[in-house]
C-alpha positions in Angstrom: -9.8 -22.8 -7.2 -11.8 -20.5 -4.9 -15.1 -22.0 -3.9 -18.4 -20.4 -4.9 -20.6 -19.0 -2.1 -24.3 -18.7 -2.6 -26.8 -16.9 -0.3 -30.5 -17.0 -0.6 -32.9 -14.4 0.8 -34.8 -11.3 -0.4 -32.2 -9.0 -1.9 -32.2 -5.2 -2.2 -29.8 -2.7 -3.6 -29.7 0.4 -5.7 -28.6 0.8 -9.4 -29.4 4.6 -9.7 -30.1 7.6 -7.4 -33.7 7.6 -6.2 -33.5 11.4 -5.7 -33.4 11.7 -9.4 -35.4 8.8 -10.8 -38.3 6.6 -9.8 -38.0 3.5 -7.6 -38.6 1.3 -10.6 -35.5 2.8 -12.2 -33.3 3.0 -9.1 -34.2 0.0 -6.9 -33.1 -3.6 -7.6 -35.2 -6.1 -5.6 -35.6 -9.8 -5.7 -38.2 -11.1 -3.2 -36.6 -14.6 -3.5 -33.0 -13.9 -4.7 -29.5 -15.4 -4.9 -26.3 -13.6 -4.2 -23.3 -15.5 -5.7 -19.7 -14.8 -4.6 -16.3 -16.0 -5.5 -13.2 -15.0 -3.6 -15.0 -12.3 -1.8 -16.4 -10.7 -5.0 -19.9 -10.6 -6.4 -20.2 -12.9 -9.5 -24.0 -12.9 -9.9 -27.2 -11.6 -8.3 -30.7 -12.3 -9.4 -34.0 -14.2 -8.9 -33.7 -17.6 -7.4 -35.8 -19.2 -10.1 -33.5 -17.9 -12.8 -30.1 -18.7 -11.2 -30.5 -21.7 -8.9 -30.0 -24.3 -11.6 -26.5 -22.9 -12.4 -25.4 -23.4 -8.8 -27.2 -26.6 -8.0 -24.0 -28.2 -6.7 -23.1 -25.3 -4.4 -24.0 -25.2 -0.7 -26.6 -22.4 -0.2 -26.7 -20.3 2.9 -30.4 -19.5 3.4 -31.8 -16.6 5.4 -35.6 -17.2 5.2 -37.7 -14.1 5.8 -34.6 -11.9 5.8 -33.3 -9.1 3.6 -29.8 -9.0 2.2 -28.5 -5.5 1.5 -25.0 -3.9 0.9 -23.2 -3.0 4.1 -23.8 0.5 5.4 -21.3 3.2 4.6 -20.7 5.8 7.4 -19.1 8.9 5.8 -18.1 10.6 9.1 -17.3 9.2 12.5 -14.7 9.6 15.3 -13.3 6.4 16.7 -11.6 8.5 19.4 -14.9 9.7 20.7 -16.4 6.3 21.3 -16.3 6.7 25.1 -17.9 10.1 25.2 -21.0 9.3 23.2 -24.1 10.7 25.0 -22.2 13.3 27.0 -24.6 15.9 28.3 -25.6 19.3 27.4 -23.2 21.3 25.3 -23.2 22.9 21.9 -20.3 22.3 19.6 -17.4 24.5 20.8 -18.1 23.9 24.5 -18.6 20.2 23.9 -15.2 19.9 22.2 -13.4 21.6 25.1 -15.3 19.8 27.9 -15.5 16.3 26.5 -13.7 15.7 23.2 -10.2 17.0 23.8 -9.7 15.3 27.2 -10.9 12.0 25.6 -8.6 12.3 22.6 -5.6 13.0 24.9 -5.7 9.4 26.1 -4.8 8.2 22.6 -1.2 9.1 23.1 -1.1 5.6 24.6 -1.3 3.3 21.7 -2.7 0.4 23.8 -5.6 2.6 24.6 -6.1 3.3 20.9 -6.0 -0.4 20.2 -8.6 -1.2 22.9 -11.0 1.5 21.6 -10.4 0.6 18.0 -11.3 -3.0 18.6 -14.5 -2.1 20.5 -15.3 0.5 17.8 -15.0 -1.9 14.9 -17.0 -4.5 16.8 -19.7 -1.9 17.2 -19.7 -1.1 13.5 -20.0 -4.8 12.6 -22.9 -5.2 15.1 -24.7 -2.3 13.4 -24.0 -3.5 9.8 -21.5 -0.7 8.9 -18.8 -2.2 6.7 -17.0 1.0 5.5 -16.4 4.2 7.4 -14.5 7.5 7.0 -12.9 7.9 10.4 -11.3 10.6 12.5 -8.5 9.4 14.7 -6.5 11.9 16.8 -3.4 14.1 16.5 -1.2 11.2 17.6 0.2 9.1 14.8 0.0 6.0 17.0 -3.8 6.4 17.1 -3.8 6.0 13.3 -1.6 2.9 13.5 -3.8 1.4 16.2 -6.9 1.9 14.1 -5.5 0.7 10.8 -3.9 -2.3 12.5 -7.2 -3.4 14.0 -9.1 -2.7 10.7 -6.5 -4.7 8.7 -6.9 -7.8 10.8 -10.6 -7.8 9.9 -9.9 -7.1 6.2 -12.1 -4.0 6.3 -12.5 -1.3 3.7 -11.8 1.7 6.0 -10.5 5.3 5.5 -8.9 7.3 8.2 -6.2 9.9 8.9 -4.2 11.7 11.6 -5.9 14.9 12.9 -4.0 18.1 12.0 -4.4 20.7 14.7 -2.0 23.5 15.5 -4.0 26.1 17.3 -7.1 26.7 19.6 -6.7 23.3 21.2 -4.9 22.1 24.4 -1.1 22.0 24.1 -1.1 18.2 24.6 -3.2 17.9 21.4 -1.5 20.3 19.0 1.1 19.7 16.4 2.6 22.2 14.0 2.2 22.8 10.3 5.5 21.0 9.6 5.1 18.1 12.0 1.6 17.5 10.7 2.9 17.4 7.2 5.8 15.0 8.0 3.7 12.7 10.2 0.9 12.6 7.7 3.2 11.9 4.8 4.8 9.0 6.6 1.3 7.6 7.5 0.1 7.9 3.9 3.2 6.0 2.7 2.6 3.3 5.3 -1.2 2.8 5.1 -2.8 4.2 1.9 -3.8 1.3 -0.3 -2.4 -1.2 2.2 -4.8 -4.0 1.7 -8.3 -2.4 1.7 -7.2 0.6 3.8 -7.2 4.2 2.4 -5.9 7.4 3.8 -7.6 10.8 4.4 -5.7 14.0 5.1 -7.6 15.3 8.1 -7.3 18.9 9.4 -9.9 19.0 12.2 -11.5 22.2 11.0 -10.5 25.7 10.0 -10.6 27.0 13.6 -7.9 24.6 14.8 -5.6 24.9 11.8 -3.5 27.9 10.8 -3.5 29.0 7.2 0.0 27.5 7.0 -1.2 24.1 8.2 -4.1 24.1 5.7 -1.6 25.0 2.9 0.5 22.0 4.0 -2.6 19.8 3.8 -3.1 21.1 0.3 0.5 20.2 -0.5 -0.1 16.6 0.6 -3.2 16.4 -1.7 -1.0 17.5 -4.6 1.7 15.0 -3.7 -0.8 12.1 -3.2 -3.7 12.9 -5.5 -5.6 9.7 -4.7 -5.9 10.3 -1.0 -9.0 11.9 0.6 -9.5 15.2 2.4 -11.7 14.9 5.4 -12.7 17.8 7.7 -15.7 19.6 9.2 -17.5 22.5 7.5 -20.2 25.0 8.6 -21.6 22.9 11.4 -22.6 25.6 13.9 -23.5 29.3 13.7 -20.8 30.4 16.2 -18.2 28.2 14.5 -19.0 29.9 11.1 -18.6 33.3 12.7 -15.3 32.4 14.3 -13.9 31.2 11.0 -14.9 34.5 9.4 -12.8 36.3 12.1 -9.8 33.9 11.6 -9.9 34.1 7.8 -11.0 37.7 7.0 -9.6 37.4 3.5 -11.8 34.4 2.7 -15.2 34.8 1.1 -16.6 32.3 3.6 -15.9 29.1 5.5 -15.6 26.9 2.4 -13.3 29.5 0.7 -10.9 29.2 3.6 -10.4 25.6 2.6 -10.5 26.4 -1.1 -7.7 28.9 -0.9 -5.5 26.0 0.4 -6.5 23.7 -2.4 -8.6 21.5 -0.2 -11.9 21.5 -2.2 -11.9 18.7 -4.8 -13.6 15.5 -5.9 -12.1 13.5 -3.1 -13.0 16.0 -0.4 -15.6 15.0 2.2 -17.0 17.8 4.4 -18.9 16.8 7.5 -22.1 18.6 8.4 -22.6 21.6 6.0 -25.6 22.8 8.0 -24.9 26.5 7.6 -23.8 26.4 3.9 -24.7 29.4 1.6 -26.1 29.0 -1.9 -22.7 30.0 -3.3 -21.0 27.3 -1.2 -23.4 24.6 -2.4 -22.6 25.8 -6.0 -18.9 25.5 -5.3 -19.2 22.0 -3.8 -21.2 20.9 -6.8 -18.7 22.2 -9.3 -15.8 20.6 -7.4 -17.4 17.2 -7.1 -17.0 17.3 -3.3 -19.1 15.4 -0.9 -21.1 16.2 2.3 -21.5 13.9 5.2 -25.0 14.5 6.5 -24.9 13.9 10.3 -28.5 14.3 11.6 -28.3 12.8 15.0 -25.3 14.9 15.8 -26.8 18.1 14.4 -29.9 17.6 16.5 -28.1 16.6 19.6 -25.7 19.5 19.6 -28.4 21.9 18.4 -26.4 22.8 15.2 -29.3 23.1 12.9 -31.1 21.4 10.0 -29.2 20.3 6.9 -30.7 21.4 3.6 -30.9 18.0 2.0 -33.2 19.2 -0.7 -30.6 21.8 -1.8 -27.7 19.3 -1.8 -29.7 16.8 -3.9 -31.2 19.4 -6.2 -30.8 19.3 -10.0 -29.3 22.9 -9.9 -26.5 22.2 -7.4 -26.2 18.4 -7.0 -23.7 17.4 -4.3 -22.6 13.9 -3.4 -24.2 13.2 0.0 -23.7 10.3 2.4 -24.9 9.7 6.0 -22.6 10.1 8.9 -23.2 8.9 12.5 -20.6 11.4 13.8 -20.1 9.4 17.0 -19.5 10.8 19.7 -21.5 14.0 18.8 -23.9 11.7 17.1 -26.0 9.5 19.4 -25.9 6.1 17.8 -23.6 3.8 15.7 -26.7 2.6 13.9 -27.1 3.9 10.4 -30.8 2.9 10.6 -31.3 5.4 13.5 -29.2 7.9 11.6 -31.5 7.5 8.5 -34.5 7.9 10.8 -33.1 11.2 12.1 -32.4 12.3 8.5 -36.1 11.8 7.7 -37.1 13.9 10.7 -34.7 16.7 9.7 -36.3 16.7 6.3 -39.7 16.8 7.9 -38.8 19.8 10.0 -37.7 21.6 6.8 -41.1 20.8 5.2 -39.4 18.4 2.9 -39.8 14.7 2.1 -37.2 12.0 2.3 -38.6 8.7 0.9 -37.6 5.4 2.4 -35.6 4.5 -0.6 -33.8 7.9 -0.6 -32.9 7.5 3.0 -31.6 4.0 2.5 -29.7 5.0 -0.6 -27.8 7.7 1.4 -26.6 4.9 3.8 -25.5 2.5 1.0 -24.7 3.4 -2.6 -25.0 7.1 -1.9 -22.3 6.9 0.8 -20.1 4.8 -1.5 -20.5 7.5 -4.2 -19.6 10.2 -1.6 -16.4 8.3 -0.9 -15.7 7.6 -4.6 -15.9 3.9 -3.8 -19.0 3.0 -5.8 -16.8 1.0 -8.2 -15.9 -1.2 -5.3 -18.8 -1.2 -2.7 -22.4 0.0 -2.2 -24.3 -2.4 -4.5 -24.3 -5.9 -5.8 -23.0 -5.2 -9.3 -20.8 -8.0 -10.6 -17.2 -7.5 -9.6 -17.8 -5.5 -6.5 -16.4 -6.4 -3.1 -18.9 -8.5 -1.2 -19.5 -6.5 2.0 -23.2 -7.1 2.9 -25.6 -7.5 5.7 -28.6 -9.6 6.5 -31.4 -7.6 7.9 -34.4 -8.8 9.9 -37.3 -6.4 9.3 -39.3 -8.2 12.0 -36.6 -8.1 14.7 -38.8 -6.9 17.6 -42.4 -7.7 18.5 -43.6 -4.3 17.4 -41.7 -4.6 14.1 -43.2 -8.0 13.5 -46.7 -6.6 14.2 -46.1 -3.7 11.8 -44.8 -6.2 9.1 -47.1 -9.3 9.2 -45.8 -10.2 5.7 -42.2 -11.2 6.1 -41.2 -10.7 2.4 -42.9 -8.0 0.4 -43.5 -8.9 -3.3 -43.7 -5.4 -4.8 -41.6 -2.2 -4.6 -44.5 -0.3 -3.0 -44.9 -3.0 -0.2 -41.1 -3.1 0.2 -41.1 0.7 0.6 -43.5 0.4 3.5 -41.3 -2.3 5.2 -38.1 -0.3 4.6 -39.7 2.8 6.2 -40.7 0.8 9.3 -37.1 -0.6 9.4 -35.7 2.9 9.3 -38.0 4.2 11.9 -37.9 1.3 14.4 -34.7 -0.6 13.5 -31.4 -0.5 15.2 -28.6 -3.0 15.9 -31.2 -5.7 16.7 -32.3 -5.6 13.1 -28.8 -6.7 11.9 -28.9 -10.5 11.8 -25.4 -10.9 10.2 -22.6 -8.8 8.7 -20.3 -10.2 6.0 -16.9 -8.7 4.9 -15.6 -9.8 1.6 -18.0 -12.8 1.8 -16.7 -13.9 5.2 -19.0 -13.8 8.3 -17.8 -11.0 10.5 -20.8 -10.8 12.9 -23.7 -13.1 13.7 -26.3 -11.8 16.1 -27.4 -15.3 17.2 -23.8 -16.2 18.2 -23.4 -12.9 19.9 -26.5 -13.4 21.9 -25.4 -16.9 22.9 -22.1 -15.5 24.1 -23.9 -13.0 26.3 -25.8 -15.8 27.9 
């Protein structure tokens, strides 16, 4: 029989969307809580005083003055761009040609892909990200390299081969037919293999012919439970170019819609330049947007309309994406901080709980995985992190009380975590109840 695991700390997760209801209705918080697991799944969560007698015989892993939360969910990131993070001074289209395409060309060598995938996944664990929707490259071996590394760690990951048959270097292009055949074979090999899932991944409308987009749509019909992952309306020049390339389409989103790519398992990165009609269509289709604020600021793409995406009129599923390497950090805490600043620049408010929700349960909902991850509901997979809200001297000064007792006090601490936190705030990362990263051990190994 599988042994019971019990963890004791302050515990925080979400049971509803704080964009649409109060903290009292959306936040679940136990200042002194127990998280109980069996076989990598949640079997109970609650206050220590109410639960401890039931598990008196179990060994308890205690994290005093720490906060246990669900692992972060990154809804858009490129593992193949890990080495070009923080590359200087270009907007989107120039940046792709100058930095991205040459970096991705190296992934024709599977061993290079394995090396980067290992580093990439280590970096996710160090930053508390336990699930991500990941771009690979046009090379099938880059998909194999990523999934093989993720599988050895038992991670809940989604990825797919990039489809790209025009407006890219010859060494990075496929064709509509080869993209279809290679993607189909990869779906059959990896989708639902362990905890792995597949995403049909045309890079964006500019680098796919209408024929290739139609072939992507054919794959979605043949495999209706896979994802569609692509870019949408990131940059003004990009939007203008799509209009030239697809003159028959009503707009950027319609270029995808005509190919059957807009559905309830579609995740579109960025959406900075979306029109009102496009928000309406995404809402109707049940599609999701990956909000990538550090990337949008770094590449000068613009300010995402979070208030419109989360409005009652056109509600769209939204998660946070780091978008490394256009994004500037693997940290979802830094990404949430940037999301707050984007909202500020748009004269909007993004509460601490709303920002944290986007990186946890909101991201899980965006990926249609909220039945499996994103909170501590009984039966969910036990991917979680242990967070130190006093990880640095200035954070400790800001938070003299290690464990808030009320939701208002917790909101203050969470906000300071989002503003000042980073990988140093992640004390430990657990995957299906197993320790995948421990900061203390990592620091010891560094000497």
